[in-house]
N, CA, C and O atoms as a Maestro MAE file, in Angstrom:
{
 s_m_m2io_version
 :::
 2.0.0
}

f_m_ct {
 s_m_title
 :::
 protein
 m_atom[340] {
  # First column is atom index #
  i_m_mmod_type
  r_m_x_coord
  r_m_y_coord
  r_m_z_coord
  i_m_residue_number
  s_m_chain_name
  s_m_pdb_residue_name
  s_m_pdb_atom_name
  i_m_atomic_number
  :::
  1 25 7.217 -30.909 -17.463 1 A "MET " " N  " 7
  2 3 8.104 -31.256 -18.451 1 A "MET " " CA " 6
  3 2 8.971 -30.110 -17.868 1 A "MET " " C  " 6
  4 15 8.802 -28.895 -17.974 1 A "MET " " O  " 8
  5 25 10.354 -31.101 -16.953 2 A "PRO " " N  " 7
  6 3 11.748 -30.759 -16.452 2 A "PRO " " CA " 6
  7 2 12.641 -29.824 -17.248 2 A "PRO " " C  " 6
  8 15 13.069 -30.466 -18.208 2 A "PRO " " O  " 8
  9 25 13.138 -28.487 -17.258 3 A "ILE " " N  " 7
  10 3 13.917 -27.711 -18.177 3 A "ILE " " CA " 6
  11 2 15.543 -28.378 -17.766 3 A "ILE " " C  " 6
  12 15 16.209 -28.468 -16.735 3 A "ILE " " O  " 8
  13 25 15.738 -28.814 -19.399 4 A "ASP " " N  " 7
  14 3 17.685 -29.095 -18.937 4 A "ASP " " CA " 6
  15 2 18.213 -28.171 -18.424 4 A "ASP " " C  " 6
  16 15 18.274 -27.057 -18.945 4 A "ASP " " O  " 8
  17 25 18.748 -28.508 -17.167 5 A "PRO " " N  " 7
  18 3 19.867 -27.742 -16.523 5 A "PRO " " CA " 6
  19 2 20.911 -26.896 -17.203 5 A "PRO " " C  " 6
  20 15 21.253 -25.733 -16.984 5 A "PRO " " O  " 8
  21 25 21.318 -27.755 -18.058 6 A "ALA " " N  " 7
  22 3 22.568 -27.046 -18.580 6 A "ALA " " CA " 6
  23 2 21.616 -25.918 -19.765 6 A "ALA " " C  " 6
  24 15 21.921 -24.769 -19.445 6 A "ALA " " O  " 8
  25 25 20.874 -25.900 -20.654 7 A "PHE " " N  " 7
  26 3 19.781 -24.752 -21.365 7 A "PHE " " CA " 6
  27 2 19.762 -23.955 -19.903 7 A "PHE " " C  " 6
  28 15 20.356 -22.881 -19.814 7 A "PHE " " O  " 8
  29 25 19.008 -24.560 -18.678 8 A "GLN " " N  " 7
  30 3 18.525 -23.294 -17.819 8 A "GLN " " CA " 6
  31 2 19.705 -22.658 -17.497 8 A "GLN " " C  " 6
  32 15 19.621 -21.469 -17.806 8 A "GLN " " O  " 8
  33 25 21.016 -23.007 -16.894 9 A "LYS " " N  " 7
  34 3 22.790 -22.578 -16.995 9 A "LYS " " CA " 6
  35 2 22.432 -21.449 -17.717 9 A "LYS " " C  " 6
  36 15 22.449 -20.310 -17.251 9 A "LYS " " O  " 8
  37 25 21.935 -21.904 -19.456 10 A "LYS " " N  " 7
  38 3 22.542 -21.155 -19.959 10 A "LYS " " CA " 6
  39 2 21.875 -19.696 -20.268 10 A "LYS " " C  " 6
  40 15 22.416 -18.713 -20.775 10 A "LYS " " O  " 8
  41 25 20.155 -19.902 -19.677 11 A "ILE " " N  " 7
  42 3 19.655 -18.585 -19.683 11 A "ILE " " CA " 6
  43 2 20.085 -17.763 -18.273 11 A "ILE " " C  " 6
  44 15 20.529 -16.619 -18.173 11 A "ILE " " O  " 8
  45 25 19.805 -18.718 -17.257 12 A "CYS " " N  " 7
  46 3 19.856 -17.615 -15.635 12 A "CYS " " CA " 6
  47 2 21.450 -17.482 -15.397 12 A "CYS " " C  " 6
  48 15 21.724 -16.741 -14.453 12 A "CYS " " O  " 8
  49 25 22.707 -18.134 -16.163 13 A "GLY " " N  " 7
  50 3 23.881 -18.248 -15.491 13 A "GLY " " CA " 6
  51 2 23.321 -18.450 -14.122 13 A "GLY " " C  " 6
  52 15 22.331 -19.090 -13.767 13 A "GLY " " O  " 8
  53 25 24.419 -17.567 -13.254 14 A "ASP " " N  " 7
  54 3 24.062 -17.878 -11.834 14 A "ASP " " CA " 6
  55 2 23.307 -17.223 -11.051 14 A "ASP " " C  " 6
  56 15 23.583 -17.356 -9.858 14 A "ASP " " O  " 8
  57 25 22.659 -16.723 -11.241 15 A "MET " " N  " 7
  58 3 20.702 -16.299 -10.809 15 A "MET " " CA " 6
  59 2 20.310 -17.619 -9.991 15 A "MET " " C  " 6
  60 15 20.166 -18.812 -10.260 15 A "MET " " O  " 8
  61 25 20.257 -17.191 -9.395 16 A "GLU " " N  " 7
  62 3 19.576 -18.130 -8.233 16 A "GLU " " CA " 6
  63 2 17.980 -18.265 -8.443 16 A "GLU " " C  " 6
  64 15 17.167 -17.399 -8.120 16 A "GLU " " O  " 8
  65 25 17.564 -19.976 -9.270 17 A "ILE " " N  " 7
  66 3 16.348 -20.479 -9.350 17 A "ILE " " CA " 6
  67 2 15.333 -20.618 -8.508 17 A "ILE " " C  " 6
  68 15 15.341 -21.438 -7.590 17 A "ILE " " O  " 8
  69 25 14.089 -19.584 -8.832 18 A "ILE " " N  " 7
  70 3 12.930 -20.021 -8.266 18 A "ILE " " CA " 6
  71 2 11.996 -20.459 -8.466 18 A "ILE " " C  " 6
  72 15 11.149 -19.815 -9.085 18 A "ILE " " O  " 8
  73 25 11.731 -21.866 -7.985 19 A "HIS " " N  " 7
  74 3 10.867 -22.379 -7.664 19 A "HIS " " CA " 6
  75 2 9.788 -22.468 -7.110 19 A "HIS " " C  " 6
  76 15 9.693 -22.645 -5.895 19 A "HIS " " O  " 8
  77 25 8.670 -22.349 -7.991 20 A "GLY " " N  " 7
  78 3 7.538 -22.028 -6.610 20 A "GLY " " CA " 6
  79 2 7.129 -20.722 -7.302 20 A "GLY " " C  " 6
  80 15 7.768 -20.195 -8.213 20 A "GLY " " O  " 8
  81 25 5.751 -20.163 -6.654 21 A "ARG " " N  " 7
  82 3 5.678 -19.069 -7.151 21 A "ARG " " CA " 6
  83 2 6.554 -17.317 -6.261 21 A "ARG " " C  " 6
  84 15 6.669 -17.214 -5.039 21 A "ARG " " O  " 8
  85 25 6.919 -16.455 -7.046 22 A "PRO " " N  " 7
  86 3 7.464 -16.009 -6.240 22 A "PRO " " CA " 6
  87 2 7.162 -15.279 -5.789 22 A "PRO " " C  " 6
  88 15 7.947 -14.486 -5.269 22 A "PRO " " O  " 8
  89 25 5.493 -15.104 -5.721 23 A "ALA " " N  " 7
  90 3 4.571 -14.340 -4.409 23 A "ALA " " CA " 6
  91 2 4.365 -14.888 -3.279 23 A "ALA " " C  " 6
  92 15 3.836 -14.333 -2.316 23 A "ALA " " O  " 8
  93 25 4.830 -16.183 -3.330 24 A "ASP " " N  " 7
  94 3 5.096 -17.476 -2.085 24 A "ASP " " CA " 6
  95 2 6.078 -17.107 -0.915 24 A "ASP " " C  " 6
  96 15 6.067 -17.412 0.278 24 A "ASP " " O  " 8
  97 25 7.000 -16.280 -1.738 25 A "ARG " " N  " 7
  98 3 8.231 -15.396 -0.869 25 A "ARG " " CA " 6
  99 2 8.297 -14.089 -0.109 25 A "ARG " " C  " 6
  100 15 9.219 -13.617 0.557 25 A "ARG " " O  " 8
  101 25 7.016 -13.595 -0.391 26 A "LEU " " N  " 7
  102 3 6.587 -11.785 0.238 26 A "LEU " " CA " 6
  103 2 6.379 -12.250 1.626 26 A "LEU " " C  " 6
  104 15 5.790 -13.302 1.873 26 A "LEU " " O  " 8
  105 25 6.887 -11.426 2.576 27 A "GLU " " N  " 7
  106 3 6.088 -11.686 3.580 27 A "GLU " " CA " 6
  107 2 4.579 -10.781 3.274 27 A "GLU " " C  " 6
  108 15 4.322 -9.904 2.449 27 A "GLU " " O  " 8
  109 25 3.440 -11.690 4.746 28 A "PRO " " N  " 7
  110 3 2.191 -11.065 4.524 28 A "PRO " " CA " 6
  111 2 2.300 -9.714 5.365 28 A "PRO " " C  " 6
  112 15 2.839 -9.804 6.468 28 A "PRO " " O  " 8
  113 25 1.906 -8.661 5.007 29 A "GLU " " N  " 7
  114 3 1.713 -7.305 5.553 29 A "GLU " " CA " 6
  115 2 -0.044 -6.407 4.809 29 A "GLU " " C  " 6
  116 15 -0.153 -5.323 4.236 29 A "GLU " " O  " 8
  117 25 -1.167 -7.485 5.177 30 A "LEU " " N  " 7
  118 3 -1.818 -6.496 5.184 30 A "LEU " " CA " 6
  119 2 -2.224 -6.109 6.099 30 A "LEU " " C  " 6
  120 15 -2.836 -5.043 6.036 30 A "LEU " " O  " 8
  121 25 -2.101 -6.677 7.178 31 A "ASP " " N  " 7
  122 3 -2.239 -6.651 9.073 31 A "ASP " " CA " 6
  123 2 -1.514 -5.476 9.197 31 A "ASP " " C  " 6
  124 15 -2.117 -4.607 9.826 31 A "ASP " " O  " 8
  125 25 -0.204 -5.115 8.721 32 A "LYS " " N  " 7
  126 3 1.139 -4.475 9.355 32 A "LYS " " CA " 6
  127 2 0.422 -3.418 8.648 32 A "LYS " " C  " 6
  128 15 0.320 -2.628 9.586 32 A "LYS " " O  " 8
  129 25 -0.306 -2.678 7.392 33 A "LEU " " N  " 7
  130 3 -1.104 -1.410 6.498 33 A "LEU " " CA " 6
  131 2 -2.184 -1.219 7.629 33 A "LEU " " C  " 6
  132 15 -2.410 -0.077 8.029 33 A "LEU " " O  " 8
  133 25 -2.774 -2.160 8.091 34 A "ARG " " N  " 7
  134 3 -3.874 -1.882 8.273 34 A "ARG " " CA " 6
  135 2 -4.448 -1.255 9.594 34 A "ARG " " C  " 6
  136 15 -5.501 -0.683 9.879 34 A "ARG " " O  " 8
  137 25 -2.897 -1.731 10.531 35 A "GLY " " N  " 7
  138 3 -2.689 -0.415 11.508 35 A "GLY " " CA " 6
  139 2 -1.591 0.691 11.318 35 A "GLY " " C  " 6
  140 15 -0.894 1.422 12.022 35 A "GLY " " O  " 8
  141 25 -1.742 0.506 10.396 36 A "GLU " " N  " 7
  142 3 -0.564 1.909 10.047 36 A "GLU " " CA " 6
  143 2 -1.728 2.973 9.126 36 A "GLU " " C  " 6
  144 15 -1.364 4.088 8.754 36 A "GLU " " O  " 8
  145 25 -2.929 2.523 8.883 37 A "ILE " " N  " 7
  146 3 -4.012 3.488 8.768 37 A "ILE " " CA " 6
  147 2 -5.893 3.725 9.431 37 A "ILE " " C  " 6
  148 15 -6.814 4.529 9.296 37 A "ILE " " O  " 8
  149 25 -5.642 2.631 10.052 38 A "ALA " " N  " 7
  150 3 -6.690 2.775 10.898 38 A "ALA " " CA " 6
  151 2 -7.128 3.645 11.271 38 A "ALA " " C  " 6
  152 15 -8.060 3.241 11.966 38 A "ALA " " O  " 8
  153 25 -7.101 4.965 11.310 39 A "GLU " " N  " 7
  154 3 -7.707 5.657 11.763 39 A "GLU " " CA " 6
  155 2 -8.373 6.837 10.132 39 A "GLU " " C  " 6
  156 15 -8.981 7.904 10.045 39 A "GLU " " O  " 8
  157 25 -7.778 5.800 9.103 40 A "TRP " " N  " 7
  158 3 -8.493 6.582 8.130 40 A "TRP " " CA " 6
  159 2 -9.631 5.011 7.342 40 A "TRP " " C  " 6
  160 15 -10.359 5.434 6.444 40 A "TRP " " O  " 8
  161 25 -9.750 3.844 7.536 41 A "ILE " " N  " 7
  162 3 -10.660 2.883 6.833 41 A "ILE " " CA " 6
  163 2 -11.651 2.654 7.158 41 A "ILE " " C  " 6
  164 15 -11.917 2.110 8.229 41 A "ILE " " O  " 8
  165 25 -12.569 3.065 6.193 42 A "GLU " " N  " 7
  166 3 -13.812 2.975 5.722 42 A "GLU " " CA " 6
  167 2 -14.522 1.907 5.030 42 A "GLU " " C  " 6
  168 15 -15.669 1.463 5.086 42 A "GLU " " O  " 8
  169 25 -13.698 1.695 4.503 43 A "GLN " " N  " 7
  170 3 -13.710 -0.058 4.197 43 A "GLN " " CA " 6
  171 2 -12.491 -1.054 2.982 43 A "GLN " " C  " 6
  172 15 -11.624 -0.606 2.232 43 A "GLN " " O  " 8
  173 25 -12.730 -1.845 3.122 44 A "GLU " " N  " 7
  174 3 -11.340 -2.542 3.203 44 A "GLU " " CA " 6
  175 2 -10.881 -2.094 1.568 44 A "GLU " " C  " 6
  176 15 -9.748 -2.574 1.530 44 A "GLU " " O  " 8
  177 25 -11.145 -1.362 0.016 45 A "GLU " " N  " 7
  178 3 -10.481 -1.177 -0.579 45 A "GLU " " CA " 6
  179 2 -9.565 -0.015 0.020 45 A "GLU " " C  " 6
  180 15 -8.555 0.474 -0.487 45 A "GLU " " O  " 8
  181 25 -10.153 0.284 1.175 46 A "ASP " " N  " 7
  182 3 -8.722 1.063 2.212 46 A "ASP " " CA " 6
  183 2 -7.473 0.422 1.886 46 A "ASP " " C  " 6
  184 15 -6.675 0.904 1.082 46 A "ASP " " O  " 8
  185 25 -7.299 -0.653 2.498 47 A "VAL " " N  " 7
  186 3 -5.782 -0.971 2.499 47 A "VAL " " CA " 6
  187 2 -5.196 -0.798 1.528 47 A "VAL " " C  " 6
  188 15 -4.150 -0.158 1.416 47 A "VAL " " O  " 8
  189 25 -5.812 -1.364 0.667 48 A "LEU " " N  " 7
  190 3 -5.713 -1.832 -0.680 48 A "LEU " " CA " 6
  191 2 -4.683 -0.897 -1.560 48 A "LEU " " C  " 6
  192 15 -3.500 -1.096 -1.836 48 A "LEU " " O  " 8
  193 25 -5.690 0.363 -1.953 49 A "SER " " N  " 7
  194 3 -4.971 1.529 -2.054 49 A "SER " " CA " 6
  195 2 -4.019 2.091 -1.568 49 A "SER " " C  " 6
  196 15 -3.181 2.767 -2.163 49 A "SER " " O  " 8
  197 25 -4.101 1.764 -0.048 50 A "TYR " " N  " 7
  198 3 -2.657 2.850 0.835 50 A "TYR " " CA " 6
  199 2 -1.643 1.470 -0.381 50 A "TYR " " C  " 6
  200 15 -0.923 1.819 -1.316 50 A "TYR " " O  " 8
  201 25 -1.936 -0.200 0.083 51 A "ALA " " N  " 7
  202 3 -1.148 -0.996 -0.215 51 A "ALA " " CA " 6
  203 2 -0.299 -0.629 -1.623 51 A "ALA " " C  " 6
  204 15 0.924 -0.747 -1.706 51 A "ALA " " O  " 8
  205 25 -0.985 -0.262 -2.481 52 A "GLN " " N  " 7
  206 3 -0.432 0.362 -3.896 52 A "GLN " " CA " 6
  207 2 0.321 1.262 -3.801 52 A "GLN " " C  " 6
  208 15 1.539 1.334 -3.963 52 A "GLN " " O  " 8
  209 25 -1.219 2.731 -3.240 53 A "PHE " " N  " 7
  210 3 -0.229 3.918 -3.943 53 A "PHE " " CA " 6
  211 2 -0.487 5.153 -2.316 53 A "PHE " " C  " 6
  212 15 -1.245 6.116 -2.193 53 A "PHE " " O  " 8
  213 25 0.625 4.474 -1.215 54 A "PRO " " N  " 7
  214 3 -0.090 5.392 -0.131 54 A "PRO " " CA " 6
  215 2 0.484 6.871 0.094 54 A "PRO " " C  " 6
  216 15 0.602 7.232 1.265 54 A "PRO " " O  " 8
  217 25 0.655 7.282 -0.380 55 A "LYS " " N  " 7
  218 3 0.937 8.831 -0.793 55 A "LYS " " CA " 6
  219 2 -0.521 9.043 -1.167 55 A "LYS " " C  " 6
  220 15 -1.341 8.974 -0.252 55 A "LYS " " O  " 8
  221 25 -0.922 9.282 -2.342 56 A "VAL " " N  " 7
  222 3 -2.086 8.966 -3.304 56 A "VAL " " CA " 6
  223 2 -3.768 8.875 -2.618 56 A "VAL " " C  " 6
  224 15 -4.851 9.372 -2.927 56 A "VAL " " O  " 8
  225 25 -3.059 7.550 -1.062 57 A "ALA " " N  " 7
  226 3 -4.328 7.417 -1.072 57 A "ALA " " CA " 6
  227 2 -4.277 8.187 0.616 57 A "ALA " " C  " 6
  228 15 -5.395 8.628 0.879 57 A "ALA " " O  " 8
  229 25 -3.410 8.393 1.591 58 A "LEU " " N  " 7
  230 3 -3.190 9.330 2.321 58 A "LEU " " CA " 6
  231 2 -4.201 10.523 2.205 58 A "LEU " " C  " 6
  232 15 -5.293 10.597 2.769 58 A "LEU " " O  " 8
  233 25 -3.538 11.584 1.232 59 A "ASP " " N  " 7
  234 3 -4.331 12.177 0.847 59 A "ASP " " CA " 6
  235 2 -5.339 12.372 0.163 59 A "ASP " " C  " 6
  236 15 -5.334 13.449 -0.433 59 A "ASP " " O  " 8
  237 25 -6.581 11.464 -0.040 60 A "PHE " " N  " 7
  238 3 -7.905 10.790 -0.402 60 A "PHE " " CA " 6
  239 2 -8.691 11.028 0.641 60 A "PHE " " C  " 6
  240 15 -9.644 11.787 0.822 60 A "PHE " " O  " 8
  241 25 -7.796 9.788 1.689 61 A "PHE " " N  " 7
  242 3 -8.791 10.047 2.897 61 A "PHE " " CA " 6
  243 2 -8.695 11.181 3.397 61 A "PHE " " C  " 6
  244 15 -9.616 11.634 4.078 61 A "PHE " " O  " 8
  245 25 -7.564 11.871 3.162 62 A "GLU " " N  " 7
  246 3 -7.781 13.451 4.694 62 A "GLU " " CA " 6
  247 2 -9.369 14.225 3.762 62 A "GLU " " C  " 6
  248 15 -10.466 14.615 4.162 62 A "GLU " " O  " 8
  249 25 -8.688 14.142 2.375 63 A "LYS " " N  " 7
  250 3 -10.227 14.929 2.169 63 A "LYS " " CA " 6
  251 2 -11.256 14.043 1.919 63 A "LYS " " C  " 6
  252 15 -12.366 14.562 1.797 63 A "LYS " " O  " 8
  253 25 -11.207 13.233 1.846 64 A "ARG " " N  " 7
  254 3 -12.681 12.102 1.824 64 A "ARG " " CA " 6
  255 2 -13.121 12.463 3.567 64 A "ARG " " C  " 6
  256 15 -14.307 12.395 3.891 64 A "ARG " " O  " 8
  257 25 -12.116 12.816 4.535 65 A "ARG " " N  " 7
  258 3 -12.996 12.574 6.027 65 A "ARG " " CA " 6
  259 2 -13.321 14.382 6.096 65 A "ARG " " C  " 6
  260 15 -14.353 14.811 6.613 65 A "ARG " " O  " 8
  261 25 -12.087 15.440 5.389 66 A "ASN " " N  " 7
  262 3 -12.870 16.475 5.222 66 A "ASN " " CA " 6
  263 2 -14.051 17.028 4.740 66 A "ASN " " C  " 6
  264 15 -14.773 17.787 5.387 66 A "ASN " " O  " 8
  265 25 -14.260 16.622 3.528 67 A "ALA " " N  " 7
  266 3 -15.745 16.428 3.513 67 A "ALA " " CA " 6
  267 2 -16.536 16.434 3.761 67 A "ALA " " C  " 6
  268 15 -17.370 17.280 3.438 67 A "ALA " " O  " 8
  269 25 -16.780 15.106 4.763 68 A "LYS " " N  " 7
  270 3 -17.410 14.637 5.547 68 A "LYS " " CA " 6
  271 2 -17.851 15.804 6.608 68 A "LYS " " C  " 6
  272 15 -18.895 16.422 6.820 68 A "LYS " " O  " 8
  273 25 -16.882 15.799 7.021 69 A "ALA " " N  " 7
  274 3 -16.923 16.603 8.448 69 A "ALA " " CA " 6
  275 2 -17.191 18.336 7.878 69 A "ALA " " C  " 6
  276 15 -17.463 19.220 8.690 69 A "ALA " " O  " 8
  277 25 -17.082 18.564 6.624 70 A "GLY " " N  " 7
  278 3 -17.241 19.807 6.656 70 A "GLY " " CA " 6
  279 2 -15.898 20.876 7.007 70 A "GLY " " C  " 6
  280 15 -15.959 21.872 7.728 70 A "GLY " " O  " 8
  281 25 -14.380 20.229 6.093 71 A "ILE " " N  " 7
  282 3 -14.244 21.260 7.142 71 A "ILE " " CA " 6
  283 2 -13.205 21.149 5.030 71 A "ILE " " C  " 6
  284 15 -12.984 20.287 4.179 71 A "ILE " " O  " 8
  285 25 -12.881 23.029 5.290 72 A "ASN " " N  " 7
  286 3 -11.997 22.902 4.100 72 A "ASN " " CA " 6
  287 2 -10.671 22.472 4.401 72 A "ASN " " C  " 6
  288 15 -10.315 22.205 5.549 72 A "ASN " " O  " 8
  289 25 -9.870 22.391 3.316 73 A "GLY " " N  " 7
  290 3 -8.500 21.881 3.965 73 A "GLY " " CA " 6
  291 2 -7.943 22.782 3.969 73 A "GLY " " C  " 6
  292 15 -7.084 22.961 4.832 73 A "GLY " " O  " 8
  293 25 -8.273 23.953 2.758 74 A "CYS " " N  " 7
  294 3 -7.034 24.935 2.828 74 A "CYS " " CA " 6
  295 2 -6.974 25.985 4.046 74 A "CYS " " C  " 6
  296 15 -6.074 26.724 4.444 74 A "CYS " " O  " 8
  297 25 -8.429 25.734 4.522 75 A "LEU " " N  " 7
  298 3 -8.318 26.909 5.775 75 A "LEU " " CA " 6
  299 2 -7.648 25.925 7.159 75 A "LEU " " C  " 6
  300 15 -7.128 26.529 8.097 75 A "LEU " " O  " 8
  301 25 -7.708 24.713 7.162 76 A "LEU " " N  " 7
  302 3 -7.356 23.827 8.292 76 A "LEU " " CA " 6
  303 2 -5.688 24.466 8.816 76 A "LEU " " C  " 6
  304 15 -4.989 24.827 7.869 76 A "LEU " " O  " 8
  305 25 -5.212 24.575 9.887 77 A "ASP " " N  " 7
  306 3 -4.495 25.090 10.389 77 A "ASP " " CA " 6
  307 2 -3.809 23.299 11.230 77 A "ASP " " C  " 6
  308 15 -4.116 22.978 12.378 77 A "ASP " " O  " 8
  309 25 -3.242 22.752 10.654 78 A "LYS " " N  " 7
  310 3 -3.101 21.324 10.895 78 A "LYS " " CA " 6
  311 2 -1.997 21.390 12.337 78 A "LYS " " C  " 6
  312 15 -2.287 20.655 13.281 78 A "LYS " " O  " 8
  313 25 -0.833 22.230 12.435 79 A "GLU " " N  " 7
  314 3 -0.160 22.504 13.228 79 A "GLU " " CA " 6
  315 2 -0.507 23.136 14.326 79 A "GLU " " C  " 6
  316 15 0.510 23.189 15.016 79 A "GLU " " O  " 8
  317 25 -1.737 23.853 15.090 80 A "ASN " " N  " 7
  318 3 -2.108 24.554 15.391 80 A "ASN " " CA " 6
  319 2 -3.621 23.504 16.087 80 A "ASN " " C  " 6
  320 15 -4.073 23.626 17.225 80 A "ASN " " O  " 8
  321 25 -4.155 22.497 14.972 81 A "LYS " " N  " 7
  322 3 -5.303 22.115 14.891 81 A "LYS " " CA " 6
  323 2 -6.547 22.980 14.670 81 A "LYS " " C  " 6
  324 15 -7.655 22.446 14.714 81 A "LYS " " O  " 8
  325 25 -6.444 24.012 14.483 82 A "ILE " " N  " 7
  326 3 -7.417 25.043 14.621 82 A "ILE " " CA " 6
  327 2 -8.283 24.427 12.790 82 A "ILE " " C  " 6
  328 15 -7.743 23.741 11.921 82 A "ILE " " O  " 8
  329 25 -9.371 24.878 12.792 83 A "HIS " " N  " 7
  330 3 -10.295 25.297 11.542 83 A "HIS " " CA " 6
  331 2 -11.413 26.505 12.111 83 A "HIS " " C  " 6
  332 15 -12.102 26.570 13.129 83 A "HIS " " O  " 8
  333 25 -11.286 27.149 11.275 84 A "PRO " " N  " 7
  334 3 -12.357 28.325 10.868 84 A "PRO " " CA " 6
  335 2 -13.523 28.037 10.559 84 A "PRO " " C  " 6
  336 15 -13.783 27.264 9.637 84 A "PRO " " O  " 8
  337 25 -14.717 28.821 11.544 85 A "VAL " " N  " 7
  338 3 -16.512 28.172 11.673 85 A "VAL " " CA " 6
  339 2 -16.576 28.822 10.543 85 A "VAL " " C  " 6
  340 15 -17.632 28.860 9.911 85 A "VAL " " O  " 8
  :::
 }
 m_bond[339] {
  # First column is bond index #
  i_m_from
  i_m_to
  i_m_order
  :::
  1 1 2 1
  2 2 3 1
  3 3 4 2
  4 3 5 1
  5 5 6 1
  6 6 7 1
  7 7 8 2
  8 7 9 1
  9 9 10 1
  10 10 11 1
  11 11 12 2
  12 11 13 1
  13 13 14 1
  14 14 15 1
  15 15 16 2
  16 15 17 1
  17 17 18 1
  18 18 19 1
  19 19 20 2
  20 19 21 1
  21 21 22 1
  22 22 23 1
  23 23 24 2
  24 23 25 1
  25 25 26 1
  26 26 27 1
  27 27 28 2
  28 27 29 1
  29 29 30 1
  30 30 31 1
  31 31 32 2
  32 31 33 1
  33 33 34 1
  34 34 35 1
  35 35 36 2
  36 35 37 1
  37 37 38 1
  38 38 39 1
  39 39 40 2
  40 39 41 1
  41 41 42 1
  42 42 43 1
  43 43 44 2
  44 43 45 1
  45 45 46 1
  46 46 47 1
  47 47 48 2
  48 47 49 1
  49 49 50 1
  50 50 51 1
  51 51 52 2
  52 51 53 1
  53 53 54 1
  54 54 55 1
  55 55 56 2
  56 55 57 1
  57 57 58 1
  58 58 59 1
  59 59 60 2
  60 59 61 1
  61 61 62 1
  62 62 63 1
  63 63 64 2
  64 63 65 1
  65 65 66 1
  66 66 67 1
  67 67 68 2
  68 67 69 1
  69 69 70 1
  70 70 71 1
  71 71 72 2
  72 71 73 1
  73 73 74 1
  74 74 75 1
  75 75 76 2
  76 75 77 1
  77 77 78 1
  78 78 79 1
  79 79 80 2
  80 79 81 1
  81 81 82 1
  82 82 83 1
  83 83 84 2
  84 83 85 1
  85 85 86 1
  86 86 87 1
  87 87 88 2
  88 87 89 1
  89 89 90 1
  90 90 91 1
  91 91 92 2
  92 91 93 1
  93 93 94 1
  94 94 95 1
  95 95 96 2
  96 95 97 1
  97 97 98 1
  98 98 99 1
  99 99 100 2
  100 99 101 1
  101 101 102 1
  102 102 103 1
  103 103 104 2
  104 103 105 1
  105 105 106 1
  106 106 107 1
  107 107 108 2
  108 107 109 1
  109 109 110 1
  110 110 111 1
  111 111 112 2
  112 111 113 1
  113 113 114 1
  114 114 115 1
  115 115 116 2
  116 115 117 1
  117 117 118 1
  118 118 119 1
  119 119 120 2
  120 119 121 1
  121 121 122 1
  122 122 123 1
  123 123 124 2
  124 123 125 1
  125 125 126 1
  126 126 127 1
  127 127 128 2
  128 127 129 1
  129 129 130 1
  130 130 131 1
  131 131 132 2
  132 131 133 1
  133 133 134 1
  134 134 135 1
  135 135 136 2
  136 135 137 1
  137 137 138 1
  138 138 139 1
  139 139 140 2
  140 139 141 1
  141 141 142 1
  142 142 143 1
  143 143 144 2
  144 143 145 1
  145 145 146 1
  146 146 147 1
  147 147 148 2
  148 147 149 1
  149 149 150 1
  150 150 151 1
  151 151 152 2
  152 151 153 1
  153 153 154 1
  154 154 155 1
  155 155 156 2
  156 155 157 1
  157 157 158 1
  158 158 159 1
  159 159 160 2
  160 159 161 1
  161 161 162 1
  162 162 163 1
  163 163 164 2
  164 163 165 1
  165 165 166 1
  166 166 167 1
  167 167 168 2
  168 167 169 1
  169 169 170 1
  170 170 171 1
  171 171 172 2
  172 171 173 1
  173 173 174 1
  174 174 175 1
  175 175 176 2
  176 175 177 1
  177 177 178 1
  178 178 179 1
  179 179 180 2
  180 179 181 1
  181 181 182 1
  182 182 183 1
  183 183 184 2
  184 183 185 1
  185 185 186 1
  186 186 187 1
  187 187 188 2
  188 187 189 1
  189 189 190 1
  190 190 191 1
  191 191 192 2
  192 191 193 1
  193 193 194 1
  194 194 195 1
  195 195 196 2
  196 195 197 1
  197 197 198 1
  198 198 199 1
  199 199 200 2
  200 199 201 1
  201 201 202 1
  202 202 203 1
  203 203 204 2
  204 203 205 1
  205 205 206 1
  206 206 207 1
  207 207 208 2
  208 207 209 1
  209 209 210 1
  210 210 211 1
  211 211 212 2
  212 211 213 1
  213 213 214 1
  214 214 215 1
  215 215 216 2
  216 215 217 1
  217 217 218 1
  218 218 219 1
  219 219 220 2
  220 219 221 1
  221 221 222 1
  222 222 223 1
  223 223 224 2
  224 223 225 1
  225 225 226 1
  226 226 227 1
  227 227 228 2
  228 227 229 1
  229 229 230 1
  230 230 231 1
  231 231 232 2
  232 231 233 1
  233 233 234 1
  234 234 235 1
  235 235 236 2
  236 235 237 1
  237 237 238 1
  238 238 239 1
  239 239 240 2
  240 239 241 1
  241 241 242 1
  242 242 243 1
  243 243 244 2
  244 243 245 1
  245 245 246 1
  246 246 247 1
  247 247 248 2
  248 247 249 1
  249 249 250 1
  250 250 251 1
  251 251 252 2
  252 251 253 1
  253 253 254 1
  254 254 255 1
  255 255 256 2
  256 255 257 1
  257 257 258 1
  258 258 259 1
  259 259 260 2
  260 259 261 1
  261 261 262 1
  262 262 263 1
  263 263 264 2
  264 263 265 1
  265 265 266 1
  266 266 267 1
  267 267 268 2
  268 267 269 1
  269 269 270 1
  270 270 271 1
  271 271 272 2
  272 271 273 1
  273 273 274 1
  274 274 275 1
  275 275 276 2
  276 275 277 1
  277 277 278 1
  278 278 279 1
  279 279 280 2
  280 279 281 1
  281 281 282 1
  282 282 283 1
  283 283 284 2
  284 283 285 1
  285 285 286 1
  286 286 287 1
  287 287 288 2
  288 287 289 1
  289 289 290 1
  290 290 291 1
  291 291 292 2
  292 291 293 1
  293 293 294 1
  294 294 295 1
  295 295 296 2
  296 295 297 1
  297 297 298 1
  298 298 299 1
  299 299 300 2
  300 299 301 1
  301 301 302 1
  302 302 303 1
  303 303 304 2
  304 303 305 1
  305 305 306 1
  306 306 307 1
  307 307 308 2
  308 307 309 1
  309 309 310 1
  310 310 311 1
  311 311 312 2
  312 311 313 1
  313 313 314 1
  314 314 315 1
  315 315 316 2
  316 315 317 1
  317 317 318 1
  318 318 319 1
  319 319 320 2
  320 319 321 1
  321 321 322 1
  322 322 323 1
  323 323 324 2
  324 323 325 1
  325 325 326 1
  326 326 327 1
  327 327 328 2
  328 327 329 1
  329 329 330 1
  330 330 331 1
  331 331 332 2
  332 331 333 1
  333 333 334 1
  334 334 335 1
  335 335 336 2
  336 335 337 1
  337 337 338 1
  338 338 339 1
  339 339 340 2
  :::
 }
}
């Protein structure tokens, strides 16, 4: 059932009326995000984690990689790319 335009005007004023799903107006970005974190992706969920929580996800990815490689992140010298053995 359509909404009466006069009633809609009272509610929305001069705001743009969105017809359809607001999400349809978003640009696709998953491929862009995949490219940004290509070195970190181990599973598809990694892209979704990064999309929602970029900083937290990057920290997690680094800690996950360090744990698998046996690297203690506290001892890692990122600037010189050195880790004591």
